[in-house]
C-alpha positions as CSV (number, residue, x, y, z in Angstrom):
1,M,11.7,-14.9,8.3
2,K,14.7,-12.5,6.7
3,N,14.8,-15.2,3.8
4,Y,11.3,-14.5,3.3
5,T,11.7,-10.7,3.5
6,I,14.3,-10.4,0.6
7,I,12.2,-13.3,-1.5
8,G,9.3,-10.6,-0.8
9,A,11.0,-7.3,-1.6
10,L,13.1,-8.7,-4.7
11,A,9.3,-9.9,-6.0
12,I,8.1,-6.4,-5.7
13,V,10.9,-4.8,-7.0
14,A,11.0,-7.0,-10.1
15,A,7.3,-6.2,-10.3
16,A,8.4,-2.6,-10.4
17,L,10.5,-3.1,-13.0
18,L,8.2,-4.6,-15.4
19,W,5.9,-1.6,-14.5
20,S,8.5,1.0,-15.8
21,L,9.1,-1.1,-18.8
22,D,5.4,-1.1,-19.8
23,G,5.5,3.0,-19.5
24,T,8.5,3.4,-21.4
25,F,8.2,0.8,-24.4
26,L,5.2,-1.2,-24.2
27,R,2.1,0.9,-23.6
28,P,3.1,3.8,-26.0
29,Q,2.4,1.5,-28.8
30,L,-1.0,1.4,-28.0
31,Y,-1.7,4.8,-28.1
32,T,-4.6,4.8,-30.8
33,L,-7.0,2.7,-28.5
34,P,-9.1,4.5,-26.2
35,S,-7.7,4.2,-22.5
36,V,-11.2,2.5,-20.8
37,F,-11.3,-0.1,-24.1
38,L,-7.5,-0.6,-23.3
39,V,-8.1,-1.4,-19.7
40,F,-10.7,-3.7,-20.4
41,L,-8.5,-5.7,-23.0
42,E,-5.5,-6.0,-20.6
43,H,-7.5,-7.1,-17.6
44,A,-9.9,-9.8,-19.8
45,L,-6.6,-11.4,-21.1
46,G,-4.8,-11.2,-17.8
47,F,-8.1,-12.9,-16.3
48,I,-7.7,-15.8,-18.7
49,I,-4.0,-16.7,-17.2
50,L,-5.2,-16.3,-13.8
51,I,-8.2,-18.3,-13.7
52,P,-6.5,-21.9,-12.7
53,F,-6.3,-19.8,-9.2
54,L,-10.2,-19.7,-8.7
55,F,-10.3,-23.3,-9.2
56,I,-6.8,-24.2,-6.9
57,F,-7.8,-22.3,-4.2
58,K,-11.9,-22.5,-4.7
59,S,-11.7,-23.7,-1.1
60,Q,-10.7,-20.3,0.2
61,L,-13.7,-18.4,-1.3
62,K,-15.9,-19.7,1.5
63,T,-13.4,-18.0,4.0
64,I,-13.8,-14.3,2.6
65,S,-16.2,-12.1,4.7
66,K,-18.6,-9.7,3.3
67,K,-15.8,-6.8,4.6
68,Q,-13.3,-8.8,2.9
69,W,-15.3,-9.0,-0.6
70,L,-15.8,-5.2,-0.1
71,T,-12.2,-4.6,0.0
72,I,-11.3,-7.0,-2.7
73,F,-14.0,-5.0,-5.2
74,W,-12.4,-1.7,-3.6
75,V,-9.3,-2.9,-5.2
76,A,-10.3,-3.8,-8.7
77,L,-12.2,-0.7,-8.7
78,F,-9.5,1.7,-7.8
79,G,-6.5,-0.5,-8.3
80,G,-7.4,-1.9,-11.9
81,A,-10.2,-0.1,-13.2
82,L,-9.7,3.5,-12.0
83,G,-6.1,3.5,-11.2
84,T,-5.2,2.0,-14.9
85,T,-7.4,4.0,-16.7
86,F,-6.0,7.2,-14.9
87,M,-2.3,6.2,-15.6
88,T,-3.0,5.3,-19.2
89,K,-4.5,8.7,-20.0
90,A,-1.7,10.6,-18.3
91,L,0.8,8.9,-20.4
92,F,-1.1,9.0,-23.2
93,L,-1.4,13.1,-22.6
94,T,2.4,13.4,-22.3
95,G,2.5,12.4,-26.1
96,F,5.3,9.8,-24.3
97,K,7.9,12.6,-23.9
98,D,7.5,13.2,-19.8
99,I,6.7,10.1,-18.8
100,S,9.0,10.1,-16.1
101,V,7.0,13.1,-14.7
102,V,3.7,10.9,-14.5
103,I,5.4,7.9,-12.4
104,L,7.5,10.1,-10.3
105,L,3.7,11.7,-9.3
106,Q,2.1,8.5,-8.7
107,K,4.9,8.4,-6.2
108,F,2.5,10.2,-4.0
109,Q,0.8,6.7,-3.5
110,P,2.0,6.1,0.3
111,I,0.8,9.5,1.4
112,F,-2.7,8.9,0.0
113,A,-2.0,5.0,1.6
114,I,-1.3,6.0,4.8
115,S,-4.0,8.9,4.9
116,L,-6.9,6.5,3.5
117,A,-5.4,3.4,6.4
118,A,-6.3,6.4,9.0
119,I,-9.6,7.4,7.5
120,F,-11.0,3.4,6.9
121,L,-8.6,1.3,8.6
122,R,-8.4,3.9,11.8
123,E,-4.8,4.0,12.0
124,R,-3.0,7.0,12.9
125,F,0.0,8.6,12.2
126,P,2.4,11.1,14.0
127,K,2.8,14.9,13.5
128,R,6.1,14.2,11.6
129,F,3.8,13.0,8.5
130,Y,2.4,16.3,7.7
131,A,5.8,17.9,7.4
132,Y,7.0,14.9,5.2
133,A,3.7,15.2,2.9
134,T,4.0,19.1,2.7
135,I,7.8,18.3,1.7
136,A,6.5,15.9,-1.1
137,V,4.0,18.1,-2.4
138,L,6.8,21.0,-3.2
139,A,8.5,18.3,-4.6
140,G,6.0,17.3,-6.6
141,Y,5.5,20.8,-8.1
142,F,9.4,20.7,-9.1
143,V,9.0,17.7,-10.8
144,T,6.2,18.4,-12.9
145,F,8.1,21.2,-14.7
146,K,11.0,21.3,-16.1
147,D,10.9,25.1,-15.7
148,P,9.3,25.6,-12.4
149,F,10.2,29.2,-12.4
150,T,8.7,30.7,-15.3
151,V,5.3,29.0,-14.8
152,N,2.4,31.3,-15.2
153,K,-0.4,29.0,-15.6
154,V,-1.0,25.0,-16.3
155,G,-4.1,24.2,-18.6
156,G,-5.1,22.0,-21.6
157,A,-3.3,18.9,-21.8
158,A,-0.5,19.3,-19.0
159,A,-3.2,19.9,-16.7
160,Q,-5.1,16.8,-17.1
161,M,-2.1,15.1,-17.4
162,I,-0.9,16.5,-13.6
163,L,-4.8,15.5,-12.5
164,Y,-4.9,12.0,-14.4
165,S,-1.5,11.4,-12.5
166,L,-2.3,12.3,-8.9
167,L,-5.9,10.4,-9.2
168,A,-3.9,7.2,-10.6
169,A,-1.9,7.7,-7.3
170,F,-5.2,8.0,-4.8
171,A,-6.4,5.2,-6.6
172,W,-3.5,2.8,-6.4
173,G,-2.5,3.9,-3.0
174,S,-6.1,3.0,-1.6
175,S,-5.3,-0.2,-3.3
176,T,-2.1,-0.9,-1.5
177,T,-4.3,-0.2,1.8
178,F,-7.1,-2.5,0.8
179,G,-4.9,-5.2,-1.0
180,K,-2.9,-6.0,2.3
181,Y,-6.1,-6.7,4.5
182,S,-7.5,-8.4,1.3
183,L,-4.6,-10.9,1.6
184,K,-4.9,-11.7,5.6
185,N,-6.3,-15.1,4.8
186,I,-6.3,-16.0,0.9
187,N,-3.4,-16.8,-1.7
188,Y,-2.0,-14.2,-3.7
189,G,-2.8,-15.8,-7.1
190,L,-6.4,-15.7,-5.7
191,L,-6.9,-12.1,-5.2
192,A,-4.8,-11.3,-8.2
193,A,-7.5,-13.3,-9.9
194,L,-10.3,-11.9,-8.4
195,R,-8.8,-8.4,-8.8
196,F,-8.8,-8.8,-12.6
197,G,-12.4,-10.7,-12.5
198,F,-14.1,-8.0,-10.6
199,T,-12.0,-5.7,-12.9
200,I,-13.7,-7.2,-16.2
201,L,-17.1,-6.7,-14.8
202,I,-16.6,-2.7,-13.9
203,M,-14.8,-2.2,-17.0
204,A,-17.1,-4.2,-19.2
205,L,-20.6,-1.7,-19.8
206,P,-18.7,1.3,-20.8
207,A,-15.8,-0.6,-22.9
208,L,-18.5,-2.7,-24.9
209,Y,-21.1,0.4,-24.9
210,Y,-19.0,2.5,-26.1
211,Y,-16.0,0.6,-28.2
212,H,-17.9,-2.7,-29.1
213,G,-17.1,-2.1,-32.8
214,Q,-13.2,-1.4,-31.8
215,F,-12.2,-4.9,-31.8
216,T,-11.3,-5.1,-35.5
217,L,-9.7,-1.8,-35.5
218,V,-7.1,-3.5,-33.1
219,S,-3.9,-4.5,-35.5
220,T,-2.1,-7.6,-35.1
221,R,1.2,-5.6,-33.5
222,Q,-1.1,-4.2,-31.2
223,W,-2.7,-8.0,-29.9
224,T,0.6,-8.9,-29.7
225,T,2.0,-5.7,-27.5
226,L,-1.3,-6.9,-25.2
227,A,-0.3,-10.7,-24.9
228,I,3.3,-9.5,-23.9
229,I,2.0,-7.0,-21.3
230,V,-0.2,-9.9,-19.8
231,F,2.7,-11.8,-19.1
232,T,5.0,-9.0,-18.0
233,S,3.6,-5.9,-16.6
234,G,0.0,-7.0,-16.5
235,A,-1.0,-10.4,-14.9
236,A,2.3,-11.4,-14.3
237,A,3.6,-8.3,-12.5
238,M,0.2,-8.5,-10.2
239,W,1.2,-12.0,-9.4
240,L,4.8,-11.2,-8.7
241,Y,3.5,-8.0,-6.1
242,Y,0.8,-10.0,-4.1
243,F,3.4,-12.7,-3.8
244,G,5.7,-10.2,-2.4
245,L,3.1,-8.2,-0.7
246,K,2.0,-11.3,1.4
247,K,5.6,-11.8,2.8
248,I,6.5,-8.5,3.9
249,P,5.1,-5.3,5.5
250,A,3.0,-2.9,3.2
251,S,5.5,-0.1,4.5
252,L,8.9,-1.8,2.8
253,A,6.8,-2.5,0.1
254,T,6.2,0.9,-0.7
255,L,9.7,1.5,0.1
256,C,10.5,-1.1,-2.8
257,E,8.1,0.1,-5.5
258,L,10.5,3.3,-5.2
259,S,12.2,1.2,-7.8
260,W,10.1,2.0,-10.4
261,P,10.3,5.5,-10.8
262,V,14.1,5.4,-10.7
263,S,14.5,2.9,-13.2
264,A,11.2,4.7,-15.4
265,I,14.1,8.0,-15.3
266,I,16.6,5.1,-17.0
267,F,14.4,3.7,-18.9
268,D,12.8,7.0,-20.6
269,Y,16.1,8.4,-21.0
270,W,17.6,5.0,-22.7
271,L,14.6,4.4,-25.0
272,N,13.2,7.6,-25.6
273,H,16.2,9.7,-24.9
274,N,13.7,12.1,-23.1
275,V,16.1,14.0,-19.8
276,L,15.0,15.4,-16.7
277,S,15.9,19.3,-16.0
278,W,17.7,20.3,-12.9
279,S,15.0,21.4,-10.9
280,Q,13.2,17.9,-11.5
281,L,16.0,15.8,-10.7
282,L,16.3,17.7,-7.6
283,G,12.5,17.2,-7.1
284,T,12.9,13.6,-7.7
285,V,15.4,13.4,-5.1
286,V,13.8,15.1,-2.5
287,L,10.4,13.6,-3.4
288,I,12.0,10.1,-2.8
289,F,13.4,11.3,0.5
290,A,10.0,12.8,1.7
291,V,8.1,9.4,0.4
292,Y,10.8,7.1,2.4
293,K,10.4,9.1,5.9
294,V,6.5,8.9,5.2
295,T,7.0,5.2,4.9
296,M,9.4,4.9,7.6
297,L,6.9,6.5,10.3
298,N,4.6,3.5,9.5
299,K,7.2,1.1,10.1
300,S,6.9,-1.8,12.1
301,K,9.5,-2.2,15.3
302,T,10.3,-5.3,17.0
303,I,10.7,-5.5,20.8
304,T,12.2,-8.6,22.8
305,G,12.3,-8.7,26.2
306,T,11.3,-10.3,29.7
307,V,7.8,-10.2,31.5
308,G,8.4,-8.6,35.0
309,A,5.4,-8.3,37.6
310,G,3.2,-5.3,37.3
311,L,0.9,-3.8,40.1
312,G,-2.1,-5.7,39.5
313,Q,-4.3,-3.2,38.6
314,G,-5.1,-4.1,35.3
315,K,-6.6,-7.9,36.5
316,N,-8.6,-5.8,38.8
317,L,-10.2,-4.6,36.0
318,G,-10.9,-7.6,34.0
319,M,-7.6,-6.5,31.8
320,K,-5.1,-8.7,32.0
321,T,-1.6,-7.5,31.0
322,A,2.2,-8.5,30.4
323,N,4.4,-5.9,31.6
324,L,7.8,-5.0,29.9
325,N,10.5,-2.3,30.8
326,V,9.8,0.7,29.7
327,A,13.7,1.0,28.5
328,L,12.8,-1.1,25.6
329,A,10.4,1.6,23.7
330,D,13.3,4.2,23.7
331,K,12.6,4.3,19.5
332,L,8.8,3.6,19.7
333,S,6.6,6.8,19.6
334,K,3.6,6.8,22.3
335,G,0.7,5.2,22.0
336,L,-1.7,2.1,21.2
337,Y,-0.7,-0.6,18.4
338,T,-2.2,-3.8,17.2
339,C,0.8,-6.1,17.5
340,E,1.9,-9.7,16.8
341,V,3.2,-11.4,19.9
342,L,5.8,-14.3,20.1
343,V,5.5,-16.5,23.5
344,N,6.2,-19.9,24.2
345,N,7.1,-20.4,20.6
346,Q,3.5,-19.6,19.5
347,K,2.1,-16.9,18.1
348,F,-0.9,-14.5,19.0
349,S,-2.6,-11.1,18.2
350,G,-3.1,-8.1,21.0
351,L,-2.6,-4.6,22.1
352,L,0.6,-3.0,22.9
353,Y,0.5,0.3,24.9
354,Y,3.5,2.7,25.6
355,G,2.6,5.7,27.3
356,Y,0.9,7.0,30.6
357,N,-0.8,5.0,32.7
358,S,-3.7,6.2,34.5
359,L,-3.5,3.6,37.0
360,S,0.1,3.5,38.2
361,R,0.4,7.5,37.2
362,Q,3.8,6.9,35.2
363,D,4.7,5.6,31.8
364,C,4.3,2.1,31.0
365,L,5.2,-0.7,28.2
366,E,2.3,-3.5,28.4
367,V,1.0,-6.1,26.2
368,H,-2.8,-7.6,25.9
369,I,-2.5,-10.8,24.4
370,F,-6.2,-11.9,22.9
371,D,-7.3,-15.3,23.6
372,F,-4.4,-16.0,26.2
373,A,-4.5,-16.8,30.0
374,D,-1.3,-18.6,30.9
375,N,1.1,-17.2,33.1
376,I,4.0,-16.1,31.3
377,Y,5.7,-14.0,34.4
378,G,9.9,-14.4,33.8
379,K,9.3,-15.9,30.1
380,N,10.9,-13.8,27.1
381,M,8.5,-12.2,24.7
382,T,8.5,-10.7,21.2
383,V,6.5,-8.2,20.1
384,T,6.2,-6.6,16.8
385,T,3.9,-3.4,16.1
386,G,1.2,-3.6,13.8
387,R,-1.5,-0.7,13.2
388,Y,-0.8,2.7,15.4
389,L,-4.5,3.1,16.9
390,R,-4.1,6.4,19.2
391,L,-2.1,8.4,21.2
392,P,-1.9,7.7,25.1
393,K,-4.8,9.3,27.2
394,K,-5.2,10.3,30.5
395,F,-8.3,8.7,32.5
396,K,-9.4,10.2,36.5
397,D,-12.2,7.5,36.3
398,P,-11.6,3.7,36.1
399,K,-15.0,3.1,34.4
400,D,-13.8,5.6,31.5
401,L,-10.5,3.6,31.0
402,M,-12.3,0.2,30.4
403,A,-14.7,1.9,28.2
404,Q,-11.6,3.0,25.9
405,I,-10.0,-0.3,26.7
406,Q,-13.4,-2.4,25.0
407,K,-13.5,0.3,22.2
408,D,-9.6,-0.2,21.4
409,I,-10.4,-4.3,21.4
410,Q,-13.3,-3.6,18.8
411,N,-10.8,-1.3,16.6
412,A,-8.0,-4.0,16.8
413,H,-10.2,-6.3,15.1
């Protein structure tokens, strides 16, 4: 498991380094092309090299649910079409003089990703999220302006650059949220191919309608640059990213992506001789710290312990649970989580609850395992938390408790 985590993390770091080179070295050579037309071309070329995955894993296409198809389309629309277009427009608006600023503002992505997960996937987060999000916003202000204390107003290209950068962060943040869901039962190469394929369909109409005559205006050098993008920061980087995302939690993937802004600053200085001011460097450090703390709030936690005896009240309500020592949850926020359970050398899905128990009237740490009925009293169990579903609640009527339990089970799936 540890080796898989290391390999997955390195794959995402490699993809992030390729994206840094894209913004600082490759994309500037395509400055004369309209953003929408450019995004269509790079996805069309990328789809060509990803087509084999559609045939290799065609049997998996039948396993994709309607909800999953919708999330894949979302990934293509926001991650592929809109996100890439917004990012390209932002870079073009800088005149490639403040590339680092655009990429750093894009690091609001985890905040958007966690917020969207709360809205669409019914995940929840602690109150500290708001504090770190506020710090990140303030740091983003300092990152944006070389002299933040003499800014009277923001207009023109600068305002558009900031807007497009934040829109790209929102688009890619939502893409990360739904990309992880999309990968649950399909190969990472297949997801990359589907993402590029859907993006072509989305971008084809505006690109061909408005820019159909521009194919002849693409120079040989620009075609070469597009080909390089496909095999580096485009299709190849996306394949690497989904390869890594398949192996590690989304929270860890977001941390690995922080190598993008750090390397972008280095490449921007090395290739373009652009230097951030002292306030921008300070804002960068604070922004990365805030994003790190936000991400860690969503990090999975693992608990290993021996199943103990409970009061049997859950069983009487038709909800059999495995009880663990409450002391094992000393670093866990109180509430209800989805979880993965390892017991009897087998993996199961379930729900983990840590907090006030309305039946025993005291704190408890208990696990409900889906589709499991064996007696495991006295055996070891390893539980890894997933999504945070809700805070603890108190119930006076057992019927209200049962209604909440049924609702929690539905939200977990």
